[in-house]
N, CA, C and O atoms as a printed pandas DataFrame, in Angstrom:
     atom_number atom_name residue_name chain_id  residue_number  x_coord  y_coord  z_coord
0              1         N          MET        A               1   15.758   34.218   -8.893
1              2        CA          MET        A               1   16.284   33.395   -8.031
2              3         C          MET        A               1   16.369   33.865   -6.538
3              4         O          MET        A               1   16.752   34.975   -6.169
4              5         N          CYS        A               2   15.940   32.815   -5.728
5              6        CA          CYS        A               2   16.201   33.247   -4.280
6              7         C          CYS        A               2   17.314   32.834   -3.667
7              8         O          CYS        A               2   17.638   31.650   -3.759
8              9         N          GLU        A               3   18.057   33.709   -2.966
9             10        CA          GLU        A               3   19.437   33.492   -2.613
10            11         C          GLU        A               3   19.339   33.795   -0.889
11            12         O          GLU        A               3   19.147   34.953   -0.518
12            13         N          PHE        A               4   19.455   32.901   -0.079
13            14        CA          PHE        A               4   19.151   33.081    1.261
14            15         C          PHE        A               4   20.471   33.484    2.083
15            16         O          PHE        A               4   21.520   32.896    1.824
16            17         N          ARG        A               5   20.428   34.546    3.135
17            18        CA          ARG        A               5   21.292   34.690    3.946
18            19         C          ARG        A               5   20.783   33.769    5.225
19            20         O          ARG        A               5   19.655   33.658    5.703
20            21         N          VAL        A               6   21.959   33.187    5.575
21            22        CA          VAL        A               6   21.788   32.226    6.691
22            23         C          VAL        A               6   22.315   32.551    7.976
23            24         O          VAL        A               6   23.505   32.854    8.060
24            25         N          TYR        A               7   21.585   32.528    8.993
25            26        CA          TYR        A               7   21.997   32.762   10.482
26            27         C          TYR        A               7   21.984   31.550   11.398
27            28         O          TYR        A               7   21.110   30.684   11.360
28            29         N          LEU        A               8   22.899   31.555   12.125
29            30        CA          LEU        A               8   22.957   30.697   13.186
30            31         C          LEU        A               8   22.662   31.004   14.697
31            32         O          LEU        A               8   23.421   31.782   15.276
32            33         N          LYS        A               9   21.715   30.499   15.304
33            34        CA          LYS        A               9   21.140   30.850   16.541
34            35         C          LYS        A               9   21.780   30.154   17.596
35            36         O          LYS        A               9   21.407   29.001   17.808
36            37         N          ALA        A              10   22.819   30.723   18.407
37            38        CA          ALA        A              10   23.262   29.952   19.566
38            39         C          ALA        A              10   23.556   30.707   20.622
39            40         O          ALA        A              10   24.248   31.709   20.446
40            41         N          ASN        A              11   23.041   30.333   22.040
41            42        CA          ASN        A              11   23.412   31.275   23.291
42            43         C          ASN        A              11   22.334   32.403   23.133
43            44         O          ASN        A              11   22.458   33.452   23.765
44            45         N          GLY        A              12   21.272   32.187   22.285
45            46        CA          GLY        A              12   20.381   33.375   22.419
46            47         C          GLY        A              12   20.569   34.561   21.423
47            48         O          GLY        A              12   19.812   35.523   21.294
48            49         N          GLU        A              13   21.853   34.279   20.665
49            50        CA          GLU        A              13   22.123   35.294   19.424
50            51         C          GLU        A              13   22.325   34.751   18.304
51            52         O          GLU        A              13   22.781   33.617   18.153
52            53         N          LEU        A              14   21.957   35.627   17.302
53            54        CA          LEU        A              14   21.754   35.253   15.603
54            55         C          LEU        A              14   23.269   35.882   15.237
55            56         O          LEU        A              14   23.733   36.923   15.702
56            57         N          ARG        A              15   23.891   35.011   14.320
57            58        CA          ARG        A              15   24.868   35.608   13.604
58            59         C          ARG        A              15   24.830   35.022   12.206
59            60         O          ARG        A              15   24.440   33.864   12.057
60            61         N          GLU        A              16   25.243   35.816   11.096
61            62        CA          GLU        A              16   25.299   35.504    9.990
62            63         C          GLU        A              16   26.664   34.554    9.622
63            64         O          GLU        A              16   27.841   34.855    9.824
64            65         N          VAL        A              17   26.136   33.343    9.033
65            66        CA          VAL        A              17   27.237   32.153    8.470
66            67         C          VAL        A              17   27.422   31.998    7.251
67            68         O          VAL        A              17   28.393   31.354    6.854
68            69         N          ALA        A              18   26.382   32.646    6.264
69            70        CA          ALA        A              18   26.658   32.442    5.005
70            71         C          ALA        A              18   25.721   33.517    4.284
71            72         O          ALA        A              18   24.809   34.088    4.883
72            73         N          LYS        A              19   26.010   33.722    3.040
73            74        CA          LYS        A              19   24.995   34.536    2.133
74            75         C          LYS        A              19   25.048   34.075    0.703
75            76         O          LYS        A              19   26.051   33.488    0.298
76            77         N          GLY        A              20   24.084   34.295   -0.034
77            78        CA          GLY        A              20   23.855   33.558   -1.211
78            79         C          GLY        A              20   23.690   32.234   -1.507
79            80         O          GLY        A              20   24.009   31.630   -2.531
80            81         N          VAL        A              21   23.053   31.764   -0.310
81            82        CA          VAL        A              21   22.952   30.104   -0.449
82            83         C          VAL        A              21   21.369   29.739   -1.039
83            84         O          VAL        A              21   20.284   30.251   -0.764
84            85         N          VAL        A              22   21.709   28.718   -1.895
85            86        CA          VAL        A              22   20.715   28.369   -2.806
86            87         C          VAL        A              22   20.009   26.968   -2.609
87            88         O          VAL        A              22   18.928   26.570   -3.043
88            89         N          LYS        A              23   21.137   26.226   -1.669
89            90        CA          LYS        A              23   20.452   24.804   -1.575
90            91         C          LYS        A              23   20.945   24.546   -0.081
91            92         O          LYS        A              23   21.941   25.136    0.338
92            93         N          ALA        A              24   20.297   23.737    0.640
93            94        CA          ALA        A              24   20.573   23.384    2.070
94            95         C          ALA        A              24   20.302   21.897    2.093
95            96         O          ALA        A              24   19.303   21.418    1.557
96            97         N          MET        A              25   21.082   21.281    2.634
97            98        CA          MET        A              25   20.996   19.755    2.879
98            99         C          MET        A              25   21.333   19.264    4.266
99           100         O          MET        A              25   22.482   19.495    4.642
100          101         N          VAL        A              26   20.588   18.676    5.024
101          102        CA          VAL        A              26   20.760   17.948    6.166
102          103         C          VAL        A              26   21.717   16.472    6.165
103          104         O          VAL        A              26   21.200   15.447    5.723
104          105         N          GLU        A              27   22.613   16.463    6.497
105          106        CA          GLU        A              27   23.427   15.071    6.830
106          107         C          GLU        A              27   23.726   14.834    8.223
107          108         O          GLU        A              27   24.761   15.324    8.675
108          109         N          GLY        A              28   22.942   14.130    8.993
109          110        CA          GLY        A              28   23.139   13.580   10.405
110          111         C          GLY        A              28   22.902   15.077   11.012
111          112         O          GLY        A              28   21.943   15.826   10.828
112          113         N          LYS        A              29   23.995   15.260   11.737
113          114        CA          LYS        A              29   23.863   16.530   12.486
114          115         C          LYS        A              29   24.541   18.069   11.770
115          116         O          LYS        A              29   24.796   19.116   12.365
116          117         N          VAL        A              30   24.677   17.803   10.568
117          118        CA          VAL        A              30   25.317   18.785    9.873
118          119         C          VAL        A              30   24.512   19.446    8.774
119          120         O          VAL        A              30   23.965   18.746    7.922
120          121         N          VAL        A              31   24.411   20.856    8.756
121          122        CA          VAL        A              31   23.747   21.308    7.570
122          123         C          VAL        A              31   24.811   21.752    6.570
123          124         O          VAL        A              31   25.833   22.373    6.864
124          125         N          LYS        A              32   24.418   21.327    5.264
125          126        CA          LYS        A              32   25.387   21.683    4.315
126          127         C          LYS        A              32   24.715   22.742    3.574
127          128         O          LYS        A              32   23.567   22.604    3.151
128          129         N          LEU        A              33   25.450   23.856    3.400
129          130        CA          LEU        A              33   24.953   25.044    2.524
130          131         C          LEU        A              33   25.618   25.344    1.265
131          132         O          LEU        A              33   26.844   25.429    1.336
132          133         N          ILE        A              34   25.083   25.521    0.141
133          134        CA          ILE        A              34   25.673   25.550   -1.093
134          135         C          ILE        A              34   25.174   26.910   -1.583
135          136         O          ILE        A              34   23.997   27.259   -1.490
136          137         N          THR        A              35   26.258   27.733   -2.169
137          138        CA          THR        A              35   25.977   29.198   -2.496
138          139         C          THR        A              35   25.678   28.971   -4.414
139          140         O          THR        A              35   25.818   27.904   -5.013
140          141         N          LEU        A              36   25.369   29.942   -4.864
141          142        CA          LEU        A              36   25.108   29.862   -6.397
142          143         C          LEU        A              36   26.216   29.664   -7.202
143          144         O          LEU        A              36   26.193   29.259   -8.365
144          145         N          PHE        A              37   27.458   30.047   -6.364
145          146        CA          PHE        A              37   28.754   29.765   -7.019
146          147         C          PHE        A              37   29.440   28.247   -6.669
147          148         O          PHE        A              37   30.597   27.917   -6.934
148          149         N          GLY        A              38   28.505   27.497   -6.066
149          150        CA          GLY        A              38   29.022   26.150   -5.622
150          151         C          GLY        A              38   30.014   26.102   -4.636
151          152         O          GLY        A              38   30.739   25.109   -4.571
152          153         N          GLU        A              39   30.164   27.149   -3.765
153          154        CA          GLU        A              39   30.810   27.155   -2.399
154          155         C          GLU        A              39   30.073   26.363   -1.581
155          156         O          GLU        A              39   28.843   26.339   -1.622
156          157         N          VAL        A              40   30.828   25.621   -0.734
157          158        CA          VAL        A              40   30.041   24.817    0.276
158          159         C          VAL        A              40   30.542   25.035    1.738
159          160         O          VAL        A              40   31.733   25.037    2.049
160          161         N          LYS        A              41   29.330   25.249    2.743
161          162        CA          LYS        A              41   29.767   25.647    3.934
162          163         C          LYS        A              41   29.128   24.707    4.758
163          164         O          LYS        A              41   27.925   24.511    4.583
164          165         N          GLU        A              42   29.817   24.015    5.738
165          166        CA          GLU        A              42   28.856   22.951    6.725
166          167         C          GLU        A              42   28.764   23.614    8.005
167          168         O          GLU        A              42   29.702   24.338    8.338
168          169         N          VAL        A              43   27.840   23.483    8.718
169          170        CA          VAL        A              43   27.552   23.802    9.946
170          171         C          VAL        A              43   27.330   22.773   10.875
171          172         O          VAL        A              43   26.244   22.201   10.780
172          173         N          GLY        A              44   28.101   22.408   11.744
173          174        CA          GLY        A              44   28.073   20.987   12.578
174          175         C          GLY        A              44   27.152   21.244   13.802
175          176         O          GLY        A              44   26.882   22.407   14.101
176          177         N          ASN        A              45   26.727   20.346   14.422
177          178        CA          ASN        A              45   25.583   20.064   15.343
178          179         C          ASN        A              45   24.611   21.285   15.265
179          180         O          ASN        A              45   24.599   22.158   16.133
180          181         N          ALA        A              46   23.850   21.290   14.242
181          182        CA          ALA        A              46   22.759   22.391   13.952
182          183         C          ALA        A              46   21.656   21.683   13.058
183          184         O          ALA        A              46   21.844   20.712   12.325
184          185         N          PHE        A              47   20.409   22.398   13.276
185          186        CA          PHE        A              47   19.304   21.883   12.540
186          187         C          PHE        A              47   18.706   23.182   11.872
187          188         O          PHE        A              47   19.011   24.295   12.299
188          189         N          ILE        A              48   17.798   22.993   10.752
189          190        CA          ILE        A              48   17.189   23.930   10.332
190          191         C          ILE        A              48   15.904   24.411   11.006
191          192         O          ILE        A              48   14.859   23.760   10.979
192          193         N          GLU        A              49   16.041   25.535   11.584
193          194        CA          GLU        A              49   14.616   26.112   12.255
194          195         C          GLU        A              49   13.755   26.625   11.512
195          196         O          GLU        A              49   12.618   26.159   11.583
196          197         N          SER        A              50   14.005   27.653   10.645
197          198        CA          SER        A              50   13.053   28.023    9.810
198          199         C          SER        A              50   13.693   28.716    8.540
199          200         O          SER        A              50   14.818   29.212    8.472
200          201         N          VAL        A              51   12.600   28.633    7.411
201          202        CA          VAL        A              51   13.112   29.081    6.154
202          203         C          VAL        A              51   11.919   30.216    5.857
203          204         O          VAL        A              51   10.713   29.975    5.807
204          205         N          ASP        A              52   12.519   31.427    5.684
205          206        CA          ASP        A              52   11.789   32.721    5.275
206          207         C          ASP        A              52   11.694   33.142    3.777
207          208         O          ASP        A              52   12.228   34.222    3.522
208          209         N          VAL        A              53   11.139   32.516    2.801
209          210        CA          VAL        A              53   11.266   32.737    1.440
210          211         C          VAL        A              53   11.135   34.303    1.156
211          212         O          VAL        A              53   12.014   34.878    0.513
212          213         N          PRO        A              54   10.096   34.934    1.615
213          214        CA          PRO        A              54    9.893   36.224    1.229
214          215         C          PRO        A              54   10.767   37.180    1.473
215          216         O          PRO        A              54   10.853   38.199    0.787
216          217         N          ASN        A              55   11.664   36.855    2.726
217          218        CA          ASN        A              55   12.688   37.749    3.372
218          219         C          ASN        A              55   13.926   37.019    3.070
219          220         O          ASN        A              55   14.983   37.514    3.462
220          221         N          GLU        A              56   13.941   35.757    2.337
221          222        CA          GLU        A              56   15.109   35.220    1.915
222          223         C          GLU        A              56   16.175   35.053    3.044
223          224         O          GLU        A              56   17.338   35.458    3.061
224          225         N          ARG        A              57   15.441   34.318    4.027
225          226        CA          ARG        A              57   16.364   34.223    5.243
226          227         C          ARG        A              57   16.277   32.828    5.974
227          228         O          ARG        A              57   15.105   32.524    6.195
228          229         N          MET        A              58   17.160   31.936    6.393
229          230        CA          MET        A              58   17.042   30.801    6.887
230          231         C          MET        A              58   17.768   30.853    8.212
231          232         O          MET        A              58   18.794   31.523    8.331
232          233         N          ILE        A              59   17.239   30.139    9.236
233          234        CA          ILE        A              59   17.664   30.278   10.607
234          235         C          ILE        A              59   18.147   28.750   11.054
235          236         O          ILE        A              59   17.432   27.753   10.953
236          237         N          LEU        A              60   19.432   28.770   11.540
237          238        CA          LEU        A              60   19.888   27.437   12.048
238          239         C          LEU        A              60   20.004   27.453   13.468
239          240         O          LEU        A              60   20.295   28.539   13.970
240          241         N          THR        A              61   19.834   26.449   14.239
241          242        CA          THR        A              61   19.902   26.558   15.352
242          243         C          THR        A              61   21.086   25.318   15.886
243          244         O          THR        A              61   21.255   24.261   15.278
244          245         N          LYS        A              62   21.774   25.689   17.045
245          246        CA          LYS        A              62   22.715   24.724   17.342
246          247         C          LYS        A              62   22.083   24.094   18.377
247          248         O          LYS        A              62   21.457   24.594   19.312
248          249         N          LEU        A              63   22.386   22.530   18.028
249          250        CA          LEU        A              63   21.913   21.440   18.782
250          251         C          LEU        A              63   22.465   21.511   20.280
251          252         O          LEU        A              63   22.158   20.639   21.093
């Protein structure tokens, strides 16, 4: 199973905001990240910039 590390890009920097993410949903300006264990993390004012399946990496960018 593919579990993503999720990074947020803001002000030219990347920082990890979640790991073990198996599902991502966009609800308006909020990206909701759900882990394998059902934990939910919401990142406001962001969008999904890229999803890199081979490297299990997702990049979010602040609006």
